[in-house]
C-alpha positions in Angstrom: 13.8 -166.0 96.0 14.2 -164.0 92.8 13.3 -167.0 90.8 10.0 -167.4 92.9 9.3 -163.6 92.3 9.9 -164.0 88.4 7.3 -166.9 88.4 4.8 -165.0 90.4 5.2 -161.9 88.2 5.0 -164.1 85.1 1.8 -165.8 86.5 0.2 -162.3 86.9 1.2 -161.0 83.6 -0.4 -164.2 81.9 -3.7 -163.6 83.7 -3.8 -159.9 82.9 -3.1 -160.8 79.3 -5.8 -163.4 79.4 -8.5 -160.9 80.9 -7.4 -158.0 78.3 -8.0 -160.5 75.5 -11.3 -161.8 76.9 -12.3 -158.1 77.1 -11.4 -157.4 73.5 -13.8 -160.3 72.4 -16.7 -158.2 73.6 -15.7 -155.0 71.7 -17.7 -153.7 68.9 -16.4 -154.7 65.5 -18.3 -152.6 63.0 -15.7 -150.3 61.6 -18.4 -148.5 59.4 -20.9 -145.9 60.4 -23.7 -147.9 58.6 -26.0 -150.0 60.9 -26.0 -153.5 60.6 -29.3 -154.0 61.8 -31.7 -153.6 58.8 -35.5 -154.3 58.5 -36.3 -157.5 56.8 -39.6 -157.7 54.9 -41.5 -161.1 54.9 -44.4 -162.1 52.6 -47.3 -164.4 53.3 -49.9 -165.5 50.9 -53.5 -166.4 52.1 -55.8 -168.1 49.5 -59.4 -168.9 49.2 -61.0 -170.8 46.5 -64.5 -169.8 45.2 -66.9 -170.9 42.8 -67.6 -168.9 39.9 -70.2 -169.1 37.2 -70.7 -167.7 33.8 -72.4 -164.7 35.6 -69.6 -164.0 38.0 -69.9 -165.0 41.8 -73.0 -166.3 43.3 -74.5 -164.2 46.3 -73.5 -167.1 48.8 -69.9 -167.0 47.5 -69.8 -163.3 47.8 -71.0 -163.6 51.3 -68.4 -166.1 52.1 -65.6 -164.0 50.5 -66.7 -161.0 52.3 -66.6 -162.9 55.6 -63.0 -164.2 54.7 -61.9 -160.6 54.0 -63.1 -159.6 57.5 -61.5 -162.6 59.2 -58.1 -162.0 57.7 -58.5 -158.4 58.6 -57.9 -157.0 55.0 -56.2 -153.7 55.3 -53.9 -151.1 53.6 -50.7 -152.8 52.3 -52.3 -155.9 51.5 -52.3 -157.0 47.9 -55.4 -158.9 46.5 -55.0 -161.0 43.1 -57.1 -163.5 41.3 -55.9 -166.7 39.8 -57.6 -169.3 37.8 -59.0 -169.8 34.1 -62.6 -169.0 35.3 -61.8 -165.3 36.4 -64.1 -163.6 33.8 -64.9 -159.9 33.8 -68.1 -160.3 36.1 -66.2 -162.2 38.6 -63.2 -159.9 38.8 -65.9 -157.1 39.1 -67.6 -158.7 42.0 -64.2 -159.5 43.8 -62.9 -155.9 43.2 -66.2 -154.5 44.7 -65.7 -156.7 48.0 -62.1 -155.6 48.1 -62.8 -151.9 47.5 -65.0 -152.0 50.7 -61.4 -152.2 52.6 -59.9 -149.7 50.3 -58.0 -152.2 48.3 -57.6 -152.5 44.5 -57.1 -155.7 42.6 -53.3 -156.3 41.7 -52.4 -157.6 38.2 -50.8 -161.2 38.6 -51.0 -163.7 41.0 -48.2 -164.9 43.0 -47.5 -168.8 42.8 -49.5 -170.7 45.4 -49.5 -174.3 46.4 -52.1 -176.7 44.7 -54.2 -176.3 41.6 -57.2 -174.3 41.0 -60.2 -176.7 40.4 -62.2 -176.0 37.3 -65.0 -173.6 37.6 -63.4 -172.1 40.6 -61.2 -168.9 41.2 -58.5 -168.5 43.8 -58.4 -165.3 45.7 -55.1 -164.7 46.9 -54.1 -162.0 49.7 -50.5 -161.2 49.9 -49.3 -159.5 53.3 -45.9 -158.4 53.9 -44.5 -157.7 57.6 -41.3 -156.0 58.5 -39.0 -156.4 61.3 -35.4 -156.1 62.4 -33.9 -159.4 63.4 -31.3 -159.5 66.2 -32.6 -156.3 67.9 -31.9 -155.4 70.6 -28.0 -156.3 70.3 -26.1 -155.9 73.7 -23.4 -158.3 72.7 -20.5 -155.7 73.0 -20.1 -155.9 76.8 -16.6 -154.3 77.0 -16.0 -150.6 77.6 -13.0 -150.7 75.6 -13.2 -149.9 71.9 -9.6 -149.7 70.5 -11.0 -149.8 66.8 -13.5 -147.0 67.4 -16.1 -149.3 66.0 -19.9 -148.7 65.9 -21.8 -150.4 68.5 -23.8 -153.5 67.4 -27.0 -152.1 68.6 -26.7 -149.0 66.7 -29.7 -148.3 64.5 -31.7 -150.9 66.2 -34.3 -148.2 67.8 -34.7 -146.3 64.6 -35.1 -149.2 62.1 -37.3 -151.1 64.6 -39.7 -148.1 64.8 -39.7 -147.6 61.3 -40.5 -151.2 60.6 -43.2 -151.0 63.1 -44.8 -147.8 62.0 -44.8 -148.0 58.2 -48.2 -148.5 57.0 -47.1 -150.6 54.0 -44.1 -152.6 54.7 -43.3 -153.0 50.8 -42.3 -149.3 50.9 -39.2 -150.4 52.8 -38.1 -152.3 49.5 -39.0 -150.2 46.7 -41.0 -147.1 48.0 -43.9 -145.8 45.9 -43.9 -144.9 42.3 -44.8 -141.5 41.1 -47.7 -141.0 38.4 -45.8 -138.5 36.6 -48.4 -135.9 36.7 -47.8 -132.3 37.9 -49.4 -131.5 41.2 -48.0 -128.0 41.7 -51.3 -126.2 40.4 -53.4 -128.2 42.8 -50.8 -127.7 45.8 -50.6 -124.1 45.2 -54.5 -123.5 45.4 -54.4 -122.9 49.1 -51.7 -120.3 48.9 -53.5 -118.6 46.0 -56.6 -118.5 47.8 -54.9 -117.3 51.0 -53.2 -114.2 48.9 -56.4 -113.1 46.8 -58.7 -113.1 49.7 -59.8 -109.7 50.8 -58.7 -108.6 54.3 -61.3 -108.7 56.9 -61.0 -105.2 57.8 -61.2 -103.7 54.3 -64.7 -102.5 54.5 -64.1 -100.6 57.8 -65.8 -100.8 61.1 -69.6 -101.2 61.2 -71.5 -98.0 62.3 -72.4 -98.1 65.9 -75.6 -96.5 67.1 -75.5 -93.3 69.2 -79.0 -93.0 70.5 -79.9 -92.0 73.8 -79.3 -94.4 76.6 -79.7 -94.7 80.3 -82.6 -92.4 80.0 -80.7 -89.3 78.8 -82.3 -86.5 76.7 
């Protein structure tokens, strides 16, 4: 009987250890306070070749390019560049005016695209960036035990995913906006100065009210 009891106890101990090890496999493993789920920015290039002459873009090509901008939904955050040896001053001006309708300025230097630009043509390249946080949400840690006091793998998913979805220009998540170097203190304090220098509304006193007879009195 003692041998049978020992065998039963040993089997129960092995099962409990196995369950404990299985539970440890689902515990968080990130020992830092930094989120492992970060936004990833991906770029996509859209191209359109238009015919350009010595006088710039013909009206028909301008209309085709304007329709293409509408189709790709050109918006803030997109970059528009021109590629090709036929991109003269008149051509650049015509394309810049069409892009300006969407609030976009031409960028210097076009990205590398597939294929070559035919003679007499200009390639318009629209570069669009999107941001997303891969692997979110992450509920892989299924154990309530956290022996290493690690950070949950889903930590940061909500904040970073919302930031990637709401940022107007995903490129700002990589490098941010660069300053112009100009001092804007004078312009920013104009409203404060105007408020302080304005005369109080009651400075002139109360308006005089008529005290003439009323209600038929003498």
